[in-house]
ZAMARGU-4260 file (C-alpha; in steps of 0.2 Angstrom, whole numbers, plus 5000, padded with zeros to 4 digits):
<rodrens>
0) 4857/4833/5102 | 4876/4837/5098 | 4881/4836/5080 | 4894/4825/5085 | 4882/4812/5091
5) 4878/4808/5073 | 4891/4800/5062 | 4907/4807/5055 | 4900/4802/5038 | 4886/4813/5040
10) 4896/4827/5046 | 4907/4826/5031 | 4892/4825/5019 | 4883/4840/5026 | 4890/4852/5012
15) 4882/4841/4998 | 4864/4845/5004 | 4869/4864/5000 | 4877/4860/4983 | 4895/4863/4991
20) 4911/4854/4988 | 4917/4853/5007 | 4909/4856/5023 | 4918/4869/5036 | 4914/4870/5054
25) 4918/4886/5063 | 4917/4892/5081 | 4903/4905/5083 | 4890/4915/5074 | 4902/4929/5069
30) 4913/4917/5059 | 4904/4910/5044 | 4903/4926/5034 | 4922/4930/5038 | 4926/4912/5032
35) 4914/4912/5017 | 4923/4928/5011 | 4940/4919/5012 | 4935/4902/5004 | 4927/4913/4990
40) 4943/4922/4987 | 4951/4905/4985 | 4937/4898/4974 | 4933/4884/4985 | 4914/4880/4987
45) 4912/4877/5005 | 4897/4875/5017 | 4901/4885/5032 | 4892/4881/5049 | 4895/4887/5066
50) 4895/4875/5081 | 4891/4886/5095 | 4907/4888/5105 | 4926/4884/5106 | 4923/4869/5116
55) 4911/4861/5103 | 4924/4866/5090 | 4938/4856/5099 | 4927/4840/5096 | 4928/4842/5078
60) 4946/4846/5078 | 4949/4829/5088 | 4938/4820/5075 | 4950/4826/5063 | 4965/4822/5071
65) 4960/4805/5079 | 4946/4798/5066 | 4953/4805/5050 | 4937/4815/5047 | 4936/4822/5030
70) 4928/4839/5035 | 4937/4855/5038 | 4938/4867/5052 | 4942/4885/5052 | 4947/4895/5068
75) 4956/4907/5077 | 4975/4906/5078 | 4976/4913/5096 | 4993/4912/5101 | 4998/4895/5092
80) 5013/4903/5084 | 5021/4903/5102 | 5015/4885/5108 | 5025/4869/5106 | 5009/4858/5106
85) 5001/4865/5091 | 4987/4854/5083 | 4993/4855/5065 | 4982/4847/5051 | 4979/4851/5032
90) 4960/4851/5037 | 4962/4864/5050 | 4963/4882/5044 | 4969/4896/5056 | 4968/4914/5055
95) 4984/4924/5052 | 4982/4935/5068 | 4975/4930/5086 | 4957/4930/5078 | 4946/4935/5064
100) 4945/4953/5071 | 4963/4957/5069 | 4959/4955/5050 | 4942/4964/5051 | 4949/4979/5058
105) 4967/4980/5049 | 4960/4989/5034 | 4954/5007/5034 | 4945/5008/5018 | 4927/5003/5022
110) 4929/5012/5038 | 4934/5028/5029 | 4920/5026/5017 | 4907/5024/5031 | 4916/5040/5040
115) 4914/5050/5024 | 4895/5046/5024 | 4893/5051/5041 | 4903/5068/5037 | 4894/5070/5020
120) 4910/5073/5012 | 4925/5062/5006 | 4938/5061/5020 | 4955/5052/5020 | 4959/5043/5036
125) 4974/5033/5032 | 4987/5043/5042 | 4975/5044/5057 | 4970/5025/5055 | 4989/5018/5052
130) 4996/5030/5066 | 4982/5023/5078 | 4986/5005/5074 | 5004/5007/5077 | 5002/5018/5094
135) 4989/5005/5100 | 4999/4989/5096 | 5015/4997/5104 | 5006/5003/5120 | 4999/4985/5123
140) 5016/4976/5119 | 5019/4972/5137 | 5001/4965/5138 | 5005/4953/5123 | 5020/4947/5131
145) 5010/4943/5147 | 4995/4935/5137 | 5007/4924/5127 | 5015/4918/5143 | 4999/4916/5152
150) 4994/4904/5137 | 5012/4896/5135 | 5014/4892/5154 | 4995/4889/5157 | 4994/4902/5172
155) 4976/4904/5170 | 4976/4923/5172 | 4964/4934/5162 | 4976/4947/5153 | 4967/4955/5140
160) 4949/4950/5142 | 4936/4954/5130 | 4936/4974/5131 | 4950/4986/5133 | 4939/4998/5142
165) 4949/4997/5158 | 4965/5001/5149 | 4958/5017/5140 | 4963/5035/5145 | 4944/5038/5146
170) 4926/5031/5142 | 4927/5040/5125 | 4946/5037/5121 | 4954/5026/5108 | 4970/5027/5117
175) 4978/5016/5130 | 4982/5024/5146 | 5001/5021/5152 | 4997/5022/5169 | 4982/5009/5170
180) 4992/4998/5160 | 5007/4998/5172 | 4997/4997/5187 | 4987/4981/5179 | 5005/4974/5174
185) 5013/4976/5191 | 4997/4967/5199 | 4999/4951/5188 | 5018/4950/5184 | 5022/4941/5201
190) 5013/4926/5193 | 5027/4924/5180 | 5045/4921/5183 | 5058/4933/5174 | 5064/4918/5163
195) 5046/4915/5158 | 5044/4934/5152 | 5061/4934/5144 | 5057/4919/5134 | 5040/4926/5127
200) 5049/4943/5124 | 5063/4934/5113 | 5049/4926/5103 | 5040/4942/5101 | 5057/4950/5095
205) 5058/4935/5082 | 5042/4934/5074 | 5039/4943/5057 | 5021/4947/5061 | 5016/4964/5066
210) 5011/4967/5085 | 4993/4971/5079 | 4991/4952/5074 | 4994/4947/5092 | 4982/4955/5101
215) 4965/4947/5106 | 4953/4953/5094 | 4938/4956/5105 | 4950/4968/5116 | 4952/4980/5101
220) 4933/4983/5098 | 4929/4996/5110 | 4943/5006/5105 | 4941/5006/5087 | 4923/5010/5090
225) 4929/5026/5099 | 4941/5029/5085 | 4928/5031/5072 | 4918/5042/5083 | 4932/5052/5086
230) 4937/5054/5067 | 4919/5058/5063 | 4919/5071/5075 | 4936/5077/5068 | 4930/5079/5050
235) 4912/5084/5054 | 4910/5092/5070 | 4896/5080/5074 | 4895/5066/5087 | 4886/5048/5081
240) 4883/5032/5091 | 4890/5016/5086 | 4887/4998/5091 | 4899/4983/5090 | 4885/4976/5077
245) 4888/4990/5066 | 4906/4989/5067 | 4905/4970/5062 | 4894/4974/5046 | 4906/4988/5042
250) 4921/4977/5043 | 4916/4959/5040 | 4918/4959/5021 | 4938/4965/5022 | 4941/4959/5004
255) 4948/4976/4997 | 4965/4975/4990 | 4966/4958/4998 | 4981/4951/4987 | 4992/4964/4995
260) 4988/4960/5012 | 4999/4946/5021 | 4985/4943/5034 | 4972/4937/5020 | 4983/4931/5007
265) 4993/4919/5018 | 4976/4910/5023 | 4969/4911/5007 | 4984/4901/5000 | 4982/4888/5013
270) 4963/4887/5009 | 4969/4884/4989 | 4978/4869/4994 | 4961/4860/4998 | 4957/4863/4980
275) 4973/4857/4974 | 4973/4842/4984 | 4956/4836/4979
</rodrens>
């Protein structure tokens, strides 16, 4: 039976069974640990539970908006920065970037520590990693514009998808291929008017957020796995195998130097408001 077949009172009280102050519902199985980290940074005691998908989570959001439910939802921001019909409410907390992955993958420290272990020596990847993030983000700028336009004007076209593989220079590459990208763009661009593209490009030019935070999170995963393999080869001369599950365990904490990171600090400040309003 769906949770929402039960009373809102029961859903609100779930946290009490875990000796937590509030109850927070999130989309899927990858999300509870991420949000637990951020709620802990905000010093808000929360029971965090996934509901099994975005469509299910929308039901919880509707109960907050329509029935004043006193539980909370923590969810991906997607492209809400650029949409008019944004569902905004103090009980709905959103990521700074498109999704949790944009924050998980943004800091190189844990990745650097892991690469050092693979290499059996201390390595410094800050320049390699930051250069890669800048190059990757710039390379997909036109895809970002199309993806936002796709959401904003409800075109129903798959732009990013869940994997960047088809846009990479090769199976083992972490770099976007300009030719493949341009070919794809030319194939979908007729679905958009010039006015729609120009309107979104203007929005992108006006935003303070880095391009990285507007890329669909799952799209990045394959490229960053290839990047880690490349850096291990660069500094050790050896090849390794990695999986998305390994990358998740490597990046899920993402708390190091969090106070200097706008993507984490912004969200933590929103969560702190929960404590201050209690």
